[in-house]
C-alpha positions, -999 to +999 in steps of 0.1 A: +197+160+072+179+157+105+192+137+134+171+117+159+179+099+191+187+062+189+154+045+184+138+020+207+140-006+179+177-001+174+183-003+212+164-036+212+180-050+181+206-071+199+178-089+218+153-089+189+131-119+184+143-144+158+117-172+158+082-166+170+061-196+161+074-230+151+054-255+132+029-272+155+033-247+183+001-236+201-006-199+205-001-203+242+036-209+235+039-175+220+040-155+251+054-120+251+084-130+273+093-156+247+095-130+220+128-115+232+144-147+244+167-150+214+197-129+207+202-115+172+237-120+158+234-092+132+213-061+123+190-083+102+181-113+125+160-138+107+143-168+123+151-204+115+133-234+128+149-254+157+162-286+141+149-306+171+113-296+167+107-321+140+093-296+115+107-289+081+097-253+080+086-226+104+049-216+102+057-180+110+091-164+107+095-129+121+127-110+114+137-078+131+168-057+135+177-021+126+154-003+102+160-007+065+169+020+040+157+035+008+189+031-011+214+044+014+189+067+031+184+052+066+148+047+075+153+057+112+166+091+102+146+120+086+157+133+053+152+163+030+142+163-007+138+195-028+124+196-063+127+224-088+108+224-121+093+248-146+058+260-136+046+259-172+057+223-176+039+215-144+007+232-155+008+214-189+013+181-171-017+187-149-038+197-179-029+166-198-038+144-168-071+162-162-082+158-199-068+124-207-056+106-176-021+103-190+008+109-166+034+127-185+070+130-175+086+165-169+122+175-162+132+185-127+162+191-105+163+172-072+184+178-041+186+148-017+201+156+016+222+183+000+233+165-031+218+179-063+210+160-096+198+177-128+177+164-156+156+141-134+123+127-146+092+132-125+055+123-130+023+120-110+019+087-092-013+072-080-050+068-090-076+076-063-052+100-047-051+121-079-089+123-085-092+159-073-057+171-081-056+205-097-035+237-103-045+250-068-029+221-050+005+226-035+028+203-055+046+195-023+015+176-011+007+154-042+021+120-050+051+117-073+073+091-090+109+103-093+134+087-117+170+100-115+180+080-146+149+088-167+167+114-188+204+107-179+215+071-182+231+058-151+224+088-129+218+076-093+221+086-057+244+060-042+228+034-064+192+047-059+174+056-090+136+056-082+116+072-054+079+071-047+065+101-028+034+087-012+000+103-007-005+112+029-038+102+045-026+115+080-003+144+088+025+120+098+019+090+075+033+068+102+003+044+096+018+034+063+054+034+076+044+010+105+024-012+081+054-016+058+077-025+087+053-051+100+049-067+066+086-071+064+088-085+099+062-111+089+085-123+062+067-107+033+083-086+005+078-050+014+091-015+006+114+004+029+104+039+037+118+072+049+103+103+064+111+134+043+108+171+045+097+176+009+096+210-008+090+222-044+104+253-060+115+269-028+081+266-011+073+254+024+083+218+032+057+192+037+062+160+057+060+131+033+066+094+033+090+083+005+093+046-003+111+023-027+097+018-061+091-019-070+114-020-100+142-043-112+165-033-083+138-038-057+128-072-073+164-083-073+168-074-036+136-091-025+134-121-048+165-124-069+171-118-106+152-148-120+117-135-123+093-109-135+071-084-116+036-073-126+015-045-111-023-049-110-038-017-123-067+000-106-086-001-138-085-039-139-090-071-120-078-107-119-102-119-146-091-140-176-095-120-208-081-145-233-046-152-245-040-119-263-016-098-243-031-066-257-063-074-237-043-068-205-029-034-214-050-016-187-051-045-164-015-054-155+017-036-162+051-054-162+073-034-139+105-056-139+121-086-154+113-078-190+143-099-201+131-129-181+094-133-191+066-116-209+029-116-200+023-153-210+029-168-175+006-142-160-021-150-186-018-187-180-021-181-142-052-160-146-068-187-168-062-213-142-076-191-114-107-183-133-114-215-153-102-244-132-130-264-114-130-264-076-113-297-072-085-288-096-081-254-081-077-268-046-054-296-057-031-276-080-030-239-068+001-246-048+019-254-081+009-220-094+011-198-063+031-195-030+001-205-009+018-200+024+029-165+015-006-157+003-021-168+036+003-147+055-005-117+031-042-120+038-036-124+075-014-093+076-039-071+056-065-080+082-041-073+111-031-039+098-067-029+090-060-023+053-093-027+033-077-012+002-057-043-007-059-070-034-097-073-032-103-037-022-114-007-043-079+000-056-070-036-067-037-029-050-012-057-055+018-069-075+025-104-087+061-117-087+068-147-111+097-169-103+109-181-136+128-211-121+100-223-098+074-212-123+052-200-094+037-166-084+038-147-052+014-119-043+032-088-032+016-062-010+013-026-022-002+007-012-008+011+025-016+047+031-051+036+044-036+010+068-049+009+103-083+020+092-073+054+080-098+071+057-085+090+027-096+126+033-072+141+008-046+169+009-024+150+034-048+159+062-056+138+092-077+107+086-104+091+106-093+059+124-113+034+143-112+034+180-127+069+187-119+105+181-130+128+155-114+149+128-103+184+138-131+209+133-161+186+134-173+203+165-176+236+145-200+223+119-234+242+118-264+226+134-287+209+109-312+237+111-286+262+103-275+246+070-278+270+041-310+267+021-326+241+044-356+264+049-362+266+012-369+229+008-405+221-003-429+212+024-436+175+025-472+182+019-463+198-015-445+167-027-463+148-055-487+121-044-471+087-048-504+076-064-497+100-093-465+082-102-465+061-134-474+025-132-442+004-131-453-014-162-452+019-181-415+025-172-389+018-199-377-017-202-347-021-179-331-043-206-328-012-228-305+006-203-269+008-213-246-020-201-226-010-170-195-017-190-205+012-213-210+037-185-189+070-188-153+066-178-130+089-160-100+103-178-076+075-189-104+049-191-110+044-154-145+034-145-139+036-108-114+025-082-106-011-091-133-010-118-159-020-093-179-007-063-162+025-051-168+013-015-152-021-019-140-046-044-136-083-051-109-106-063-115-140-078-082-154-063-091-143-028-127-156-031-116-190-044-087-193-020-108-185+011-135-209-001-112-238+004-115-249+040-079-258+046-066-225+033-093-205+051-081-221+083-045-214+074-053-177+071-070-178+106-040-196+120-016-171+105-037-142+119-036-156+154+002-164+153+011-130+138-010-111+163+010-128+191+043-123+173+039-087+162+014-071+186+014-090+219+052-091+218+055-053+218+073-052+185+047-031+168+047-006+197+085-003+193+081+004+156+054+030+163+077+047+188+106+048+164+085+064+136+070+089+160+105+101+170+115+103+134+086+124+122+088+148+151+126+153+144+117+170+111+101+199+129+071+197+105+047+182+130+045+187+168+047+160+194+010+161+201+001+155+165+025+126+162+014+111+195-023+113+184-015+095+151+005+069+171-022+064+197-047+054+170-023+027+157-015+015+192-052+012+200-055-013+171-023-033+180-034-036+216-006-016+232 
């Protein structure tokens, strides 16, 4: 295990903010010096509304304290994970995924901070991050789902059974780590994360971000035991496909709460979202969905610069269903592209807004030196446009294959999110933001949370903590970590 100095966030925990914005407060009331005016009474200080302000609920509640943990693995400390598995099993698993898109489980041995567990199940995890995966890729750099109890009932690491090894889009992955901390600070369900020196079969360690897997344990901790958790698949969307559960096989996957509910509540919700008229939708959505949490979710996705969210190309989201309240909550998921990072693959550095270029771009050849450029035909030799066929002689466009019948990737995927690879859409988001009151609510949340999280300096403290943590692994130097941190700080205004 690696040790790091006491983090800035831990040093500030005793004076951490509790309540940032009360109902009815103007943004002018949310000054930076107000942010640290309250004293936290525990490591997990959570805001409550002043009873004298006349409001029933706080508009924005921001909770801070010491970092969380993945199981008992402290998020403010770097950790080590070593995997060992049979190379033939690994090759067969990759071959199956390449040919069919199926993610098969293989057996492995895992060592977590020196404690070893045998007969552990591992499989590939992800969608767009796996598009180019192959036998030449270092298995220490690809995304994994690890289940300690997949093959041995009850096997766990101090209660921890599932781990998700995320796909890096920067060398440090602190962009996702910071995003997850900020989501939690905003009062949303999030996943705790740890920075890990991750190695496979005795190879060199790679710096990876490992997070909690949204499963029954996670659901219970975040929402309680009375509910069900559904994951939106990248191959689907939020459309209503009738009342046959089989129609949703590649659209939603139930991840938790199987004993509490099946797909029926989800199907009913999708029917309401898609088929209710505008007046009914505006009047009754609050009966179906935690509208306040959804407004906060949309505001936070904007603030952390994450385009790959519920209406992005990956259709990234979960839905939690509270079986007692009979209401859904949208849950954030997949933030390796947060803060504007572009997915360049192989865990390499990504391009962020705010300036700078990827390493090596200055070494690209001049356009005139590109191979084969001199062999292109002279423009004068190109066919005369007057010789092209008359548009009326072209095949009837109605005879072209339906877009739904276009060739699919292995596993039935037609593209990220089943839509435009550069973007996406989501009927819930579109209809929600079309209602003036809710659109204004999102804008208000954005303003309030920017003051609470960014102007207060909280985000900068979180960035500093994660920068210290990743450097402590010895797998990245200070300059690399500082560069990744600087890109985030440029977005949060620090």
